[in-house]
Every structure is written in C-alpha cells, then in structure tokens.
KEVO-56342 format. One record per residue (C-alpha): x, y, z. Coordinates in steps of 0.25 Angstrom, whole numbers, plus 5000, padded with zeros to 4 digits. Layout:
// residues N
xx yy zz
X Y Z
...
END
This chain:
// residues 446
xx yy zz
4980 5001 4884
4981 5016 4883
4969 5019 4892
4975 5009 4902
4988 5016 4903
4982 5030 4905
4979 5029 4920
4994 5024 4922
4999 5035 4914
4992 5045 4922
4997 5039 4935
5011 5039 4930
5010 5054 4925
5004 5058 4938
5014 5051 4947
5026 5056 4939
5021 5070 4940
5019 5069 4955
5033 5063 4957
5040 5074 4949
5033 5084 4957
5037 5077 4970
5052 5076 4965
5053 5092 4966
5053 5089 4981
5043 5100 4983
5053 5111 4979
5047 5122 4970
5034 5115 4970
5022 5124 4967
5012 5127 4978
5000 5119 4980
4989 5123 4970
4976 5129 4976
4962 5126 4970
4949 5132 4974
4935 5126 4972
4929 5140 4971
4929 5147 4957
4933 5162 4957
4920 5171 4958
4917 5179 4946
4922 5194 4948
4909 5200 4945
4901 5193 4956
4910 5186 4967
4903 5174 4972
4896 5176 4986
4904 5170 4998
4899 5158 5004
4893 5158 5018
4905 5160 5028
4912 5171 5020
4922 5161 5013
4924 5164 4998
4936 5154 4996
4935 5140 4990
4942 5128 4994
4957 5129 4991
4963 5116 4986
4978 5114 4986
4984 5104 4976
4998 5099 4979
5006 5086 4978
5009 5078 4991
5010 5062 4989
5000 5065 4978
4992 5076 4971
4984 5083 4982
4972 5092 4983
4969 5098 4997
4960 5109 5002
4967 5120 5009
4960 5116 5022
4962 5101 5019
4947 5099 5019
4949 5091 5006
4961 5083 5001
4963 5075 4988
4976 5067 4983
4978 5060 4970
4989 5049 4970
4996 5040 4960
5004 5028 4962
5011 5021 4950
5021 5009 4951
5027 5001 4940
5033 4988 4943
5043 4980 4935
5049 4966 4940
5058 4955 4935
5056 4941 4941
5065 4929 4941
5060 4915 4947
5067 4902 4948
5062 4889 4942
5056 4884 4955
5048 4897 4956
5043 4897 4941
5039 4882 4942
5029 4885 4953
5025 4900 4951
5027 4901 4936
5036 4909 4927
5038 4924 4931
5039 4936 4922
5044 4950 4924
5034 4961 4923
5030 4976 4925
5017 4982 4930
5011 4994 4936
5010 4990 4951
5002 5003 4954
4995 5013 4946
4986 5020 4956
4979 5033 4958
4973 5038 4971
4964 5049 4976
4963 5052 4991
4960 5064 5000
4952 5069 5012
4940 5078 5015
4941 5087 5028
4952 5078 5033
4941 5068 5037
4937 5060 5025
4948 5053 5017
4946 5046 5004
4955 5038 4994
4953 5031 4980
4964 5024 4973
4964 5015 4961
4975 5006 4955
4977 5005 4940
4988 4995 4940
4984 4981 4938
4975 4982 4925
4962 4975 4928
4965 4975 4943
4964 4990 4944
4958 4993 4957
4954 5002 4968
4964 5004 4979
4961 5013 4991
4947 5018 4990
4941 5024 5003
4935 5035 5012
4939 5038 5026
4937 5047 5038
4949 5052 5045
4951 5059 5059
4942 5050 5067
4944 5046 5081
4953 5058 5087
4957 5061 5073
4966 5049 5070
4956 5038 5065
4949 5036 5052
4939 5027 5045
4941 5022 5031
4931 5015 5021
4934 5009 5008
4945 5001 5001
4959 5002 5007
4969 4994 5014
4966 4986 5026
4975 4990 5038
4985 4979 5038
5000 4978 5035
5011 4989 5035
5016 4986 5021
5002 4984 5015
4997 4997 5021
5009 5004 5016
5006 5009 5002
5012 5001 4991
5018 5013 4986
5026 5015 4998
5030 5001 5002
5045 4997 5002
5044 4986 4992
5037 4985 4979
5027 4975 4985
5023 4971 4999
5029 4959 5006
5023 4945 5005
5015 4946 5018
5006 4956 5011
4998 4945 5005
4992 4943 5019
4989 4958 5021
4976 4964 5015
4976 4976 5005
4964 4985 5002
4949 4981 5005
4936 4988 5007
4933 4992 5022
4932 5002 5033
4944 5005 5042
4947 5013 5054
4960 5018 5057
4967 5027 5068
4980 5032 5073
4986 5038 5085
4989 5053 5085
5003 5050 5085
5002 5041 5073
5010 5031 5080
4999 5020 5080
4988 5017 5070
4976 5008 5069
4967 5003 5058
4955 4993 5057
4945 4990 5046
4935 4980 5041
4936 4977 5026
4930 4968 5015
4939 4961 5005
4940 4968 4991
4951 4960 4984
4947 4967 4971
4950 4981 4976
4936 4985 4969
4931 4992 4982
4920 4983 4983
4916 4970 4991
4904 4962 4994
4900 4952 5004
4896 4950 5019
4909 4943 5024
4924 4944 5022
4926 4955 5031
4940 4959 5035
4945 4966 5048
4959 4972 5048
4966 4981 5058
4980 4987 5060
4988 4994 5071
5002 5000 5069
5011 5010 5075
5025 5015 5078
5029 5012 5092
5042 5018 5088
5042 5031 5079
5053 5042 5080
5048 5048 5067
5042 5043 5053
5056 5037 5049
5059 5030 5062
5048 5021 5068
5044 5007 5071
5030 5003 5065
5022 4991 5071
5009 4986 5067
4999 4974 5067
4986 4971 5059
4975 4961 5059
4965 4956 5049
4953 4947 5049
4946 4943 5037
4933 4935 5035
4933 4925 5024
4920 4918 5027
4924 4905 5019
4930 4912 5008
4944 4909 5002
4957 4916 5006
4968 4918 4996
4982 4923 4998
4993 4924 4987
5007 4930 4985
5014 4932 4972
5027 4939 4976
5031 4953 4979
5028 4958 4965
5016 4962 4957
5022 4962 4943
5026 4947 4940
5016 4937 4937
5019 4929 4949
5009 4919 4954
5006 4916 4968
5019 4912 4976
5010 4909 4988
4995 4908 4989
4985 4903 4999
4970 4899 4996
4961 4896 5008
4947 4892 5006
4935 4893 5016
4942 4904 5025
4934 4910 5037
4943 4921 5040
4958 4926 5041
4966 4934 5051
4978 4942 5047
4989 4948 5057
4999 4957 5052
5011 4963 5060
5020 4974 5055
5032 4982 5059
5041 4993 5053
5054 5001 5057
5059 5013 5051
5072 5019 5055
5075 5030 5044
5079 5024 5031
5079 5010 5037
5066 5002 5039
5060 4988 5042
5046 4983 5040
5039 4969 5043
5026 4963 5043
5020 4949 5047
5006 4945 5042
4999 4932 5045
4985 4927 5041
4976 4916 5047
4965 4910 5039
4953 4903 5046
4945 4893 5037
4931 4887 5039
4926 4873 5040
4938 4869 5049
4948 4871 5038
4962 4874 5043
4966 4889 5042
4979 4895 5037
4989 4905 5043
4999 4912 5033
5008 4924 5035
5019 4933 5029
5029 4943 5033
5039 4953 5027
5051 4961 5033
5058 4972 5025
5069 4983 5028
5072 4996 5020
5082 5006 5020
5083 5020 5012
5097 5022 5007
5093 5037 5006
5089 5039 5020
5074 5040 5017
5064 5032 5026
5051 5025 5024
5039 5034 5028
5029 5029 5038
5015 5034 5041
5013 5032 5056
4998 5035 5055
4995 5024 5046
5006 5015 5050
5012 5013 5036
5024 5017 5027
5021 5028 5017
5028 5036 5006
5044 5037 5007
5047 5052 5008
5060 5053 5000
5070 5063 5006
5077 5066 4993
5068 5064 4981
5075 5061 4967
5077 5073 4959
5076 5083 4971
5089 5090 4975
5097 5078 4970
5089 5068 4978
5089 5053 4975
5076 5048 4981
5076 5037 4992
5082 5023 4990
5077 5012 4999
5082 4998 5000
5073 4987 5006
5073 4972 5009
5061 4963 5012
5058 4948 5016
5043 4943 5016
5036 4930 5017
5022 4925 5014
5018 4911 5019
5004 4906 5015
5007 4893 5020
4998 4890 5032
5005 4892 5045
4996 4882 5052
4993 4867 5048
4995 4865 5034
4982 4861 5026
4978 4861 5012
4976 4875 5006
4985 4883 5016
4998 4881 5010
5000 4894 5001
5015 4895 5000
5025 4905 5005
5034 4916 4999
5047 4923 5004
5050 4936 4997
5063 4945 4998
5063 4959 4992
5074 4969 4990
5070 4983 4986
5076 4996 4982
5067 5009 4982
5070 5022 4976
5061 5033 4980
5063 5044 4970
5054 5053 4978
5042 5052 4987
5033 5047 4975
5042 5039 4966
5050 5027 4968
5057 5015 4961
5057 5001 4968
5065 4989 4965
5062 4976 4972
5069 4962 4971
5060 4951 4976
5064 4936 4979
5053 4927 4981
5053 4913 4987
5040 4906 4986
5040 4893 4995
5035 4881 4987
5041 4868 4992
5038 4860 4980
5045 4870 4970
5059 4871 4975
5063 4885 4978
5055 4896 4970
5062 4910 4969
5058 4922 4961
5066 4935 4960
5059 4948 4957
5065 4962 4953
5054 4973 4953
5055 4988 4951
5044 4998 4953
5043 5013 4949
5033 5020 4957
5026 5033 4959
5016 5036 4970
5010 5050 4973
END
C-alpha cells in the first residue's frame, strides 16, 4: 500500500508547491535559473575553442509557466513537466424505481486524475509529449504519447503521429482540467477519445479558422498498441470564430465527421451518468452485432461575452449492419451557460478552437484577492433508442441529465468544483427512476 501511494504523494507535493509559487502573483519571484551544458575549463589549461570561435555552452533557463519549464536561450530546446491531481467525493440518493432497475447506489470518493506529463520541442519544429495516468489502479494507462512536426505548409500546419485525441467535439477536445463541469455532457458517449493514428492540422494566419483530419486505429485499452488489418477510423474537424472582438468576446462554430469501419465486429455504447465515483451501472446501453461501419456527425457552437458564456453540441451516429440487418441511428446533445460573479471569463484558444485554462484576475491570497467564482447550468440528453424502425437489439434506452455547478478558482492552477446532478433514465417498465448526485472536486493542474 505504501508503494502504491508514493506516486500520488509525489504528484500532490509537486502540485502544491507549484500552486504556492503561483499564488505569489509573480511579485518578488526570483529570476529564471540558468544552466549550461559546458563545465568550466581548468584554470591551468583552458579548453581549446571549437571551430567558429565560440566558447559558450547552451544556456538553459528554468522557470515556471503553466508547469516547470526548461528552455534554451535561443528556444532551440524546450521541456515542460506537468502534474494534474483531482480528488472527487460524491453523495447519491436514488428513488425506489431507480434502485429496482439499476441497483442500490453508494456514496464514494476516488482520485479522478493523478497524472504526470512531459512535453516540449526541438528547434521549434519537432514537438513531443508523454503523459501517464496513475488513477484507476489496475487501469493505469498511457494518455497522450506522440511526436509531431510543426510549421509545415506556410508555417501554420503540422503533422502528429502517436496516441492522442481524434479531432472531434468541442467539449471532448477541451482538457478535462479546463471543462466547466466535473464531467462532460451525456452526448460525449458518442464522441471518440484517444486512439493511435496520424493527423494533419492547420490554421489560418489570423487564427480565426482551423482544420484537422486524421486516420486512426481503435486502442480502447490505451496501451499505445493495436493490431489488425481492418477497423480503420477517419476523422476530421473544422472550426472558427466568424465573430471575434478579442479572446473574451467571440462566437465559435464548428463541425466534425467520423467514419469507422467495423467489418462485421460488434458495436457497443453505454452511459452510466455524469459521475465517475459511484458504482452506477449502465443507465443506457446499446449492443449491435455484425456492424459494417458507422458514421458520426457533430455540430458545436459557443458564445463568450466577457463573464457570460453559452455552449452547445449535437452528435448523431448511424450504424450500418451486414446481411440485410436494419441499422440504427442514435444521438445526443447538451447545452449550458456559465457566468463569473467576479467578472473573469473563460479562456479561448483560437488556433486550436477549444477552451483553455481560466486566467484568474485576482488570485486568492494576492493583494486581498478572492479568486474567481463561476456559476453554471447544463441540460444534456443521450438517446440510444434507434431513431428509425424499431428492431430487436436497437433499443438502448435514453437519459436526461441536469447539472448545476459552482466553481471556485483559487488561482490559475487550483480550483474547487461542486456539481449537483439530477438523472432521469427512461425505462417505461419501471415507473419514474430518479437519482440525485452531489459531487465535489479538489483539483490542482500545472
């Protein structure tokens, strides 16, 4: 048990130290440290200068900016260490109709994230990243592991190879550390996560429009390995800001598509609610046999007007089956709004078309600051019942979910999240199942 806690302890200590440093607000911080890869020459016999007349080594600056960074003075080499730790506790209460169908629910606590990462660049042309998740016990797994090539095609494009997220979905592509709610909306079940593949991405010089497309293989185990000659996935996304006054006043629109080849394999979808701690079984699930392929379409929109913002997505997937079997079409959506009582705003990354880390105007503990406080409301729905003719095996159930959230950002790197979730699984044979969940998260992300 002691050995198992050592990685988590190290992550917590690293994150807390970085957060404490960030709370100084940059005032009185020491200058970046400088290292050199050349040892001083002996006084008696100075080392001969290399050809070209230079006697200086490579100076490496060490500083903190969204993580501990090491950077060559000429930026020919960069390296960043990052840590993300989130601890969740939740309390759940379900009615009798719910428990008769889905079983008795229990309160729980768990580490949602306990992650370390290392990333950087070489000559501002080659990028690399490695991240590993410790939370989940035996399910410890690789997350992003890739190498890429930047500044291709007029300096804006790039090529990435390895394991990373497929380019689909505004909420999915936004880091889980920076989402407005503790868990993504119900429609996220229809959106892919990380897989092995190769992806091309590009953006306009203005950063107002971006595009990404890739070919992937399914790696449901997150081991970074997959074998087989079939089951290829083709995914693409385009997004932009047709209206953008600045990073805090904008309109984001996007669309994405995905084609997956199953070649006779089974397709499975399941949803257990917008929480990861309770033991909830599947509230909706769909199992289709002998699937030939599937097509997924996603539409996304977001509007930011200073402290007020709205965001919505709609996703639909159609499955084609072999041997004349009837296919199935399922869909899901969410819509939410948020408002910062402290006048802060959600942060938008125009070149990637996603939301990023909130920059707190008055960090807690700095010049009397109280941090940033955000209120949020969300409605979401997942419908795994076939939208076409009803046939055996295409009725997977539906779930409506409503979430109210309060987020307290202590500074740029630490926050406390509280979500109240009400779930309405639809099961005509079981009355009116209802479950209420209160969940709290303590998070550090550097």
